C-alpha positions as CSV (number, residue, x, y, z in Angstrom):
1,X,-21.3,-31.0,-4.0
2,X,-19.9,-28.1,-2.3
3,X,-22.1,-25.5,-0.7
4,X,-22.8,-22.4,-2.6
5,X,-20.2,-19.6,-1.7
6,X,-21.2,-17.6,1.5
7,X,-21.7,-13.7,1.3
8,X,-20.7,-11.1,3.8
9,X,-24.1,-10.8,5.5
10,X,-24.3,-15.1,5.5
11,X,-21.2,-15.0,7.1
12,X,-22.2,-12.1,9.6
13,X,-25.9,-14.0,10.2
14,X,-23.6,-17.6,11.1
15,X,-21.5,-15.5,13.4
16,X,-24.1,-14.2,15.1
17,X,-26.0,-17.1,15.8
18,X,-22.5,-18.9,17.4
19,X,-21.4,-16.3,19.2
20,X,-24.7,-14.9,20.6
21,X,-23.9,-11.4,19.9
22,X,-24.3,-9.3,16.8
23,X,-21.9,-9.5,14.4
24,X,-22.1,-6.5,11.4
25,X,-21.6,-7.9,7.8
26,X,-18.1,-5.4,8.0
27,X,-17.0,-7.8,10.9
28,X,-14.2,-4.3,12.4
29,X,-13.1,-5.0,15.8
30,X,-15.3,-8.0,16.9
31,X,-12.6,-10.6,15.6
32,X,-9.1,-8.9,16.3
33,X,-9.5,-10.6,20.1
34,X,-9.4,-14.1,18.3
35,X,-12.2,-14.9,20.9
36,X,-15.1,-15.1,18.5
37,X,-12.8,-17.3,16.3
38,X,-12.2,-19.4,18.8
39,X,-15.9,-19.7,19.7
40,X,-16.9,-20.4,15.9
41,X,-14.0,-23.4,15.5
42,X,-15.3,-24.9,18.7
43,X,-19.0,-25.2,17.6
44,X,-17.7,-26.1,14.4
45,X,-15.8,-29.1,15.8
46,X,-16.7,-29.2,19.6
47,X,-13.9,-29.9,21.6
48,X,-10.6,-29.3,19.3
49,X,-10.3,-25.9,20.7
50,X,-8.7,-25.6,24.4
51,X,-11.5,-22.7,25.2
52,X,-10.0,-23.0,28.6
53,X,-6.6,-21.4,27.6
54,X,-8.8,-18.6,25.7
55,X,-8.6,-15.2,26.9
56,X,-12.0,-13.9,26.8
57,X,-11.4,-10.2,28.4
58,X,-8.0,-9.8,25.9
59,X,-6.5,-6.5,25.8
60,X,-3.6,-5.6,23.3
61,X,-1.9,-7.3,20.6
62,X,-0.1,-9.7,23.0
63,X,-3.2,-11.2,24.9
64,X,-5.0,-11.4,21.0
65,X,-1.7,-13.5,19.6
66,X,-2.4,-15.8,22.5
67,X,-5.6,-16.5,21.7
68,X,-4.5,-17.0,17.8
69,X,-1.7,-19.7,19.3
70,X,-5.0,-21.4,20.6
71,X,-6.8,-21.3,17.5
72,X,-3.8,-22.3,15.2
73,X,-3.2,-25.1,17.7
74,X,-7.0,-26.0,17.4
75,X,-6.4,-26.1,13.5
76,X,-3.4,-28.3,13.8
77,X,-5.1,-30.8,15.5
78,X,-7.6,-31.5,13.0
79,X,-4.7,-32.0,10.3
80,X,-4.8,-28.6,8.9
81,X,-1.0,-26.9,8.8
82,X,-1.9,-24.0,6.8
83,X,0.3,-21.0,7.9
84,X,-2.1,-18.4,9.9
85,X,-1.2,-14.6,9.7
86,X,-1.8,-13.8,13.2
87,X,-0.2,-9.8,13.2
88,X,-2.9,-9.1,10.4
89,X,-5.9,-11.2,11.8
90,X,-4.8,-9.3,15.6
91,X,-5.0,-6.0,14.0
92,X,-8.4,-6.5,12.1
93,X,-7.2,-6.5,8.6
94,X,-10.8,-7.4,6.0
95,X,-9.3,-10.1,3.7
96,X,-7.5,-12.1,6.5
97,X,-10.8,-11.5,8.9
98,X,-13.0,-12.4,5.9
99,X,-10.5,-15.5,4.7
100,X,-10.8,-16.9,8.3
101,X,-14.3,-16.5,8.6
102,X,-14.7,-17.9,5.2
103,X,-12.3,-20.9,6.2
104,X,-14.4,-21.9,9.4
105,X,-17.7,-21.2,8.1
106,X,-16.6,-23.9,4.8
107,X,-15.2,-26.2,7.7
108,X,-18.4,-25.9,9.6
109,X,-20.2,-27.4,6.6
110,X,-18.4,-30.5,6.0
111,X,-16.0,-29.4,3.1
112,X,-12.3,-30.0,4.8
113,X,-10.8,-30.0,1.0
114,X,-12.2,-26.6,0.5
115,X,-11.1,-25.5,4.1
116,X,-7.1,-26.3,2.9
117,X,-7.6,-24.5,-0.3
118,X,-8.9,-21.2,1.6
119,X,-5.1,-20.8,3.4
120,X,-3.5,-17.4,2.7
121,X,-0.6,-17.6,1.1
122,X,3.0,-16.3,1.4
123,X,5.4,-14.9,-1.1
124,X,7.2,-18.2,-1.6
125,X,4.2,-20.3,-2.2
126,X,2.7,-17.6,-4.7
127,X,5.6,-17.4,-6.3
128,X,5.6,-21.4,-6.5
129,X,1.8,-21.3,-7.9
130,X,2.8,-18.9,-10.9
131,X,5.8,-20.3,-11.5
132,X,4.2,-23.8,-12.0
133,X,1.5,-22.1,-14.3
134,X,4.2,-21.2,-16.5
135,X,5.7,-24.3,-16.7
136,X,2.5,-25.7,-17.4
137,X,2.1,-23.4,-20.3
138,X,5.6,-23.8,-21.6
139,X,4.7,-27.8,-21.8
140,X,1.2,-27.0,-23.4
141,X,2.7,-24.7,-25.9
142,X,5.1,-27.0,-27.3
143,X,4.7,-28.7,-30.4
144,X,3.4,-32.5,-30.6
145,X,6.7,-34.8,-31.3
146,X,6.4,-37.3,-33.9
147,X,7.6,-40.4,-33.8
148,X,8.3,-43.0,-36.5
149,X,7.1,-46.4,-34.5
150,X,4.0,-47.9,-35.8
151,X,1.2,-46.8,-33.2
152,X,-0.8,-50.1,-34.4
153,X,2.2,-52.3,-33.1
154,X,2.6,-50.4,-29.6
155,X,0.9,-52.7,-26.8
156,X,-2.0,-51.3,-25.3
157,X,-1.4,-49.8,-22.0
158,X,-3.1,-52.0,-18.8
159,X,-6.7,-50.5,-17.6
160,X,-6.3,-49.3,-14.4
161,X,-8.1,-51.4,-11.7
162,X,-11.1,-50.4,-10.1
163,X,-9.1,-49.1,-6.7
164,X,-6.7,-47.4,-9.4
165,X,-9.6,-45.8,-11.1
166,X,-11.7,-44.6,-7.3
167,X,-8.6,-43.1,-6.1
168,X,-8.1,-41.1,-9.0
169,X,-11.3,-40.0,-8.7
170,X,-11.1,-39.1,-5.0
171,X,-8.3,-37.1,-6.2
172,X,-10.0,-35.4,-9.0
173,X,-12.8,-34.5,-6.7
174,X,-10.8,-32.8,-3.8
175,X,-8.7,-30.7,-6.4
176,X,-12.7,-30.0,-7.4
177,X,-13.5,-28.8,-4.0
178,X,-10.3,-27.2,-3.7
179,X,-11.1,-24.6,-7.0
180,X,-14.6,-24.2,-5.6
181,X,-13.0,-23.1,-2.2
182,X,-10.6,-20.6,-4.3
183,X,-13.7,-19.1,-6.2
184,X,-15.6,-18.6,-3.3
185,X,-12.7,-16.8,-1.5
186,X,-12.2,-14.6,-4.5
187,X,-15.9,-13.9,-4.4
188,X,-15.9,-13.4,-1.2
189,X,-13.2,-10.7,-1.4
190,X,-14.8,-9.0,-4.1
191,X,-17.9,-8.6,-2.0
192,X,-15.8,-7.1,1.0
193,X,-14.2,-4.6,-1.4
194,X,-17.2,-3.6,-3.0
195,X,-18.9,-3.1,0.4
196,X,-15.5,-1.1,1.6
197,X,-16.1,0.8,-1.6
198,X,-19.6,2.0,-0.7
199,X,-18.6,2.7,2.9
200,X,-16.3,5.8,1.6
201,X,-18.3,6.6,-0.7
202,X,-21.0,7.4,2.0
203,X,-18.8,9.4,4.0
204,X,-17.7,11.7,0.8
205,X,-21.3,12.3,-0.2
206,X,-22.0,12.8,3.3
207,X,-19.4,15.4,3.5
208,X,-19.9,16.9,0.3
209,X,-23.9,17.6,1.5
210,X,-22.2,19.2,4.8
211,X,-20.5,21.3,2.8
212,X,-23.0,22.8,0.5
213,X,-25.6,22.9,3.9
214,X,-22.8,25.1,5.7
215,X,-22.9,28.7,5.4
216,X,-19.6,28.9,7.0
217,X,-16.2,26.9,6.2
218,X,-16.9,23.2,7.9
219,X,-15.0,22.8,11.1
220,X,-12.0,20.4,11.0
221,X,-13.7,18.7,13.8
222,X,-16.9,17.7,11.8
223,X,-14.5,16.4,8.8
224,X,-12.6,14.3,10.8
225,X,-16.0,13.2,12.8
226,X,-17.1,11.8,9.4
227,X,-14.3,10.5,8.0
228,X,-13.6,7.8,11.5
229,X,-17.9,7.8,11.8
230,X,-18.7,4.0,11.8
231,X,-21.0,2.0,9.7
232,X,-23.7,2.5,12.4
233,X,-23.4,6.1,12.9
234,X,-23.6,6.9,9.2
235,X,-26.5,4.8,8.8
236,X,-28.7,6.4,11.8
237,X,-27.3,9.8,10.9
238,X,-26.0,10.5,14.2
239,X,-23.1,12.5,12.9
240,X,-25.4,14.9,11.4
241,X,-26.9,15.5,14.8
242,X,-23.9,15.9,16.9
């Protein structure tokens, strides 16, 4: 049985305990260098990441990409050949960051089948999946063909052996684990979007309050300060004090 899907807060607490520094549930820029991901995977699978090749003081995208290549090599050692969108990860794209965190977290808790289901899809893979669903729908919608052969005279199919039954059971279990992994990713993405929505609504509400309390036109600098404020600055009311 798979683990229950981890929320953003669960992932942040887990990452904080492993990395040794506070990780916010919004994840932000703490993962763009790739160092934190390497530490998490090394904790999940000790020795698989060549930590001596990881640059802990990575500056800029080129250094970050070098760290992500070390991370990708580690995944390959584990037999996980799925593609990794290094450029999106190095830019801190929320969905890519959340997906990578969920993948390592799932691997840490011993569900390799679910990990393979968390791999990002490129355009061709997504098109193949949609086409496959359409083909399955067409097959299911086809009317059942009747035959004149006497069913009673048809030979009884041979019963599968115990080994064949076990093999089929393992395949079904792997498919079930993969589907559960996909559901966890979808739930995590929905939670991330909800938190991001609330974050920007809070900014708009703060601007509205400033406009109502200000006797003069609100300076452009103050508007920009609120729009580009971090989550910590908003929650601690630092923007109002400045």
